[in-house]
C-alpha positions in Angstrom: -30.9 -9.0 14.4 -28.9 -6.1 14.4 -26.3 -6.3 11.1 -22.8 -4.7 11.8 -20.7 -2.8 9.1 -18.9 -4.8 6.6 -16.1 -2.4 6.5 -14.3 -0.1 9.3 -16.0 -2.0 12.1 -13.4 -0.4 14.5 -12.2 2.6 12.8 -13.3 5.9 14.2 -12.4 8.2 11.4 -9.9 9.0 8.8 -7.7 12.1 8.5 -6.3 12.7 5.4 -2.4 13.6 5.1 -0.3 15.8 2.9 1.5 13.8 0.2 5.4 13.5 0.7 5.7 15.5 -2.4 3.7 18.2 -0.9 5.9 18.2 2.7 8.9 18.0 0.8 8.1 21.0 -1.6 7.1 22.9 1.5 10.6 22.0 3.3 13.1 21.4 0.6 16.5 20.0 0.4 19.1 22.6 0.0 22.3 21.7 -1.9 24.4 22.2 1.2 22.2 19.6 3.1 22.2 17.2 0.1 26.1 16.9 0.3 26.5 16.4 4.1 23.9 13.3 3.4 25.3 12.1 0.0 28.8 12.6 1.3 27.9 10.8 4.9 26.3 7.9 2.9 29.4 7.3 1.1 31.5 7.6 4.1 29.5 4.9 6.0 29.9 2.7 2.6 33.3 3.0 2.6 33.7 2.0 6.6 31.9 -1.1 5.9 34.1 -1.6 2.9 37.1 -1.5 5.3 38.1 1.4 2.5 37.8 4.1 5.3 39.6 3.1 8.5 37.5 5.0 10.9 34.8 3.8 13.1 31.3 5.3 12.9 29.4 6.4 15.7 25.5 6.5 15.8 25.2 8.7 19.1 22.3 11.0 20.4 19.2 11.1 22.4 16.8 7.3 22.8 14.3 9.5 21.2 13.5 13.3 20.0 10.8 14.9 22.1 11.7 18.5 22.1 13.5 19.9 18.7 15.1 23.1 20.6 16.9 20.7 22.8 17.6 18.3 19.9 19.3 21.3 18.2 21.3 22.4 21.1 22.6 19.0 21.2 23.2 18.9 17.7 25.6 21.8 17.5 27.6 20.4 20.5 27.9 17.1 18.6 29.1 18.9 15.5 32.0 20.4 17.4 33.0 17.1 18.8 32.7 15.4 15.5 35.4 18.1 14.1 37.6 17.1 17.1 37.5 13.5 16.6 37.0 12.8 12.8 40.6 11.5 12.1 39.5 8.6 13.7 35.6 8.7 14.2 32.9 9.3 11.9 29.8 11.0 14.1 26.3 10.8 13.0 23.8 11.9 15.3 20.8 9.6 16.5 17.4 11.0 15.7 14.6 8.6 16.6 11.3 10.0 16.0 9.4 6.6 16.2 9.1 4.2 19.3 8.2 0.7 19.1 5.9 -0.4 22.2 5.6 -3.8 23.7 2.1 -3.0 24.7 0.9 0.8 24.9 3.2 4.1 25.6 4.1 7.3 23.6 4.9 6.4 20.1 7.6 9.1 19.1 7.4 12.9 17.9 5.8 11.9 14.7 2.8 10.2 15.9 2.4 12.3 18.6 4.3 15.4 18.6 2.0 17.6 21.2 3.0 14.4 23.9 -0.9 14.6 24.8 -2.5 11.7 22.6 -4.0 14.2 20.5 -1.9 12.5 17.3 -1.5 15.5 15.4 1.1 12.8 12.8 0.8 15.9 9.9 2.7 18.5 12.3 4.8 15.4 13.3 6.3 14.8 10.0 6.5 18.4 9.2 8.4 18.8 12.8 10.5 15.7 12.1 11.3 16.8 8.6 12.2 20.5 9.5 14.8 19.2 12.3 16.5 16.7 10.0 17.0 19.7 7.7 18.3 22.2 10.3 20.7 19.1 11.5 22.1 18.9 8.0 22.4 22.6 7.5 25.0 22.5 10.4 26.7 19.9 8.9 25.8 16.6 10.8 24.5 13.4 9.2 21.9 11.7 10.8 20.4 8.3 11.6 17.0 6.8 12.6 14.9 3.6 12.9 12.4 2.8 10.2 9.6 1.7 12.0 6.3 2.5 10.3 6.5 1.7 6.4 4.9 4.9 5.0 7.0 7.7 6.7 10.4 7.0 5.2 8.7 8.6 2.0 8.2 11.9 3.8 11.9 12.1 5.4 14.4 9.2 4.1 16.1 11.5 1.9 17.4 13.1 5.1 19.0 10.1 6.8 22.6 8.8 6.6 22.0 5.6 8.4 18.7 3.5 9.3 18.6 1.1 11.9 15.6 -1.9 11.6 14.9 -2.7 15.2 15.1 -5.9 17.2 11.3 -5.8 17.2 11.2 -5.5 13.5 14.0 -7.2 12.3 11.9 -10.6 11.4 9.3 -8.7 9.9 8.9 -9.2 6.0 7.6 -5.6 5.7 10.6 -4.1 6.9 13.0 -6.5 5.1 11.2 -5.6 2.0 11.4 -1.7 2.9 15.1 -2.0 3.8 15.7 -3.9 0.0 14.6 -0.2 -1.2 16.2 2.1 1.1 19.2 4.1 -0.1 21.2 4.2 3.4 23.4 1.7 4.8 21.0 -0.4 7.0 22.0 -1.9 10.6 19.8 -5.1 11.8 19.5 -5.4 15.3 19.8 -9.0 16.9 16.3 -10.0 18.2 15.1 -9.4 21.5 16.3 -12.6 22.8 19.7 -12.2 21.9 19.8 -14.3 18.9 21.9 -13.6 15.6 19.5 -15.7 13.0 16.7 -13.0 12.6 19.6 -10.4 12.0 21.4 -12.7 9.6 18.1 -13.7 7.8 17.3 -10.3 7.6 20.6 -9.2 5.7 20.0 -11.8 3.0 16.8 -11.1 2.4 17.2 -7.4 2.2 20.1 -7.8 -0.2 17.9 -9.3 -2.5 15.1 -7.5 -4.9 11.9 -7.5 -3.7 8.2 -6.6 -5.0 5.8 -4.8 -2.5 2.9 -2.4 -1.7 3.7 1.2 -0.9 2.6 5.1 -1.4 5.0 7.0 -3.9 5.8 10.7 -3.8 2.2 11.7 -4.9 0.6 9.4 -2.0 -0.8 6.9 -4.6 -0.8 3.1 -3.7 2.1 1.6 -5.9 4.1 -1.7 -6.3 7.6 -1.2 -5.6 10.5 -3.3 -7.4 13.8 -2.9 -5.4 17.1 -3.5 -6.4 18.1 -4.9 -2.7 20.5 -3.3 -0.2 24.0 -4.5 -0.2 24.9 -2.8 2.6 23.3 -4.3 5.5 24.9 -5.2 8.7 24.2 -6.8 12.2 23.8 -4.8 15.4 24.9 -6.4 18.8 22.6 -5.2 21.1 22.1 -7.9 24.0 18.8 -9.4 24.8 17.4 -12.1 26.8 19.0 -10.8 29.8 22.5 -11.4 28.1 25.2 -8.9 26.7 26.8 -10.0 23.5 29.3 -7.3 23.1 32.5 -9.2 24.7 35.1 -11.1 22.6 33.5 -14.2 22.7 30.2 -12.9 21.7 31.9 -11.2 18.7 34.1 -14.3 17.4 30.8 -16.3 17.8 29.0 -13.6 15.7 32.0 -13.3 13.1 31.6 -17.0 13.0 28.2 -16.8 11.8 28.6 -14.2 9.2 31.2 -16.4 7.6 28.8 -19.4 7.7 26.2 -17.1 5.8 28.7 -15.8 3.4 28.1 -12.1 4.8 30.8 -9.1 5.4 32.1 -9.3 8.8 31.0 -5.8 9.7 29.5 -5.7 13.3 28.0 -2.3 15.0 27.7 -2.7 18.7 24.9 -0.7 20.7 26.3 0.0 23.9 22.9 0.6 25.2 19.8 -1.3 25.4 20.7 -5.1 26.6 24.2 -4.7 26.5 24.3 -2.0 29.3 21.3 -3.7 31.1 19.4 -0.5 30.5 21.9 1.1 33.2 23.3 4.3 31.0 26.4 4.4 33.1 27.1 0.8 31.8 27.6 2.2 28.2 31.2 3.4 28.6 32.1 0.4 29.9 30.9 -1.2 26.6 32.4 1.2 24.4 35.9 0.7 26.6 35.8 -3.2 26.4 35.0 -2.7 22.5 37.9 -0.4 21.7 40.5 -2.7 23.8 38.8 -5.6 21.5 40.1 -3.5 18.6 43.7 -2.4 20.2 43.9 -6.3 20.5 43.5 -7.0 17.1 39.5 -6.9 16.5 39.0 -6.2 12.8 34.9 -6.7 12.7 33.7 -4.1 15.0 33.1 -0.9 12.4 30.4 1.0 14.5 29.3 2.0 18.2 25.7 3.1 19.2 25.2 5.3 22.1 22.2 6.6 23.7 23.1 10.2 25.0 21.6 13.3 25.8 22.1 16.8 27.2 21.4 15.8 30.7 21.8 12.3 32.6 18.9 9.7 33.1 15.1 9.7 32.1 11.7 11.1 33.0 8.1 10.3 32.6 6.0 12.4 30.9 4.0 14.5 33.3 0.8 15.8 33.1 1.8 19.5 32.8 4.2 19.3 29.8 5.7 22.3 31.3 7.5 20.3 34.3 9.3 18.3 31.6 13.1 18.8 32.2 15.2 20.1 29.4 17.4 17.8 27.8 16.1 14.9 29.6 15.1 11.7 27.8 11.2 10.5 28.2 12.2 7.1 26.9 15.4 5.0 27.7 17.8 6.5 30.3 20.8 8.1 28.5 24.1 9.1 29.3 24.6 13.0 29.6 26.9 15.5 27.2 30.0 15.7 29.3 30.1 12.0 29.7 29.5 11.4 26.2 32.4 13.7 25.0 34.7 12.3 27.6 33.9 8.6 26.3 34.5 9.2 22.5 37.6 11.9 23.0 39.3 9.1 25.0 38.2 6.2 22.5 39.5 8.6 19.7 42.8 9.1 21.8 43.5 5.1 22.0 42.3 4.1 18.2 44.2 7.0 16.7 47.5 5.4 15.7 45.5 1.8 15.7 43.0 2.2 13.0 45.0 3.3 9.9 47.1 -0.2 10.4 43.9 -2.2 11.1 43.4 -3.2 7.6 
């Protein structure tokens, strides 16, 4: 009888990666970029603590696949951030990893060439370089923490982190969140339920002990303090939206019952827009009106936005890719983004300083 191997039965190969310390040494953080990141984190903590009256807005492409287009977008967003800075604090959405229900392109870190070559080392360097370039122009960034290893390579460059709807229930991600240095937004479950996000906030606020890798790439046991800046992100789900005033009140009720801060971020895309990009602006308009009418819990919006409208499939010939168009979820274009955020700023400019 043929005996199967005891180990690595389904493993085809293993490729060693450079350590996080090596990648950071090759692409170091400048004093200017460090200041942008530290000030960004402190600003968001102050917004969550209701010490800063502004809203923070996480806005940018659904996923990054072209760094030139991403930097072009970042420069436009930097100018807009200055224009609305008295009312809105702008953070660029820079997502490198994409969760998949079955299969599909997993993002720039996993497959930077978009051809199933999975050059992860190149992906890590490319991602870090882009984050450094964006920080150098003075713009804070956000990302979704999906893989538990990759934060060791890039988390020092991130101002705000999301835990997605598919991973909010994961013990691994709750433990990881407890040790991250950024404020953390936990999305409600894909069914629209709040329980997983509230449980995640409780879990991540506590200290944990878990396995990971250190900066030298060694396996290590991490002992964390707990992250006190977790908050819920309402993104809809289960075929329903949850940004309306009734849903917000129900969320506030659940947060109070759990003795958690009343700080709510509203994701204007995903289930709340029913995956139709044109509905995102209606979501933000609705939430702005809630704030005008007295809401005090909404502290943030998320928008999926790109240089150009919609999305596209990844073509066999990558030269056929349209510039500045998402290859994952459909996004609103730049003009729509600018108009929506300037209008929100104009409506809230006199309201927010009197809010708390």
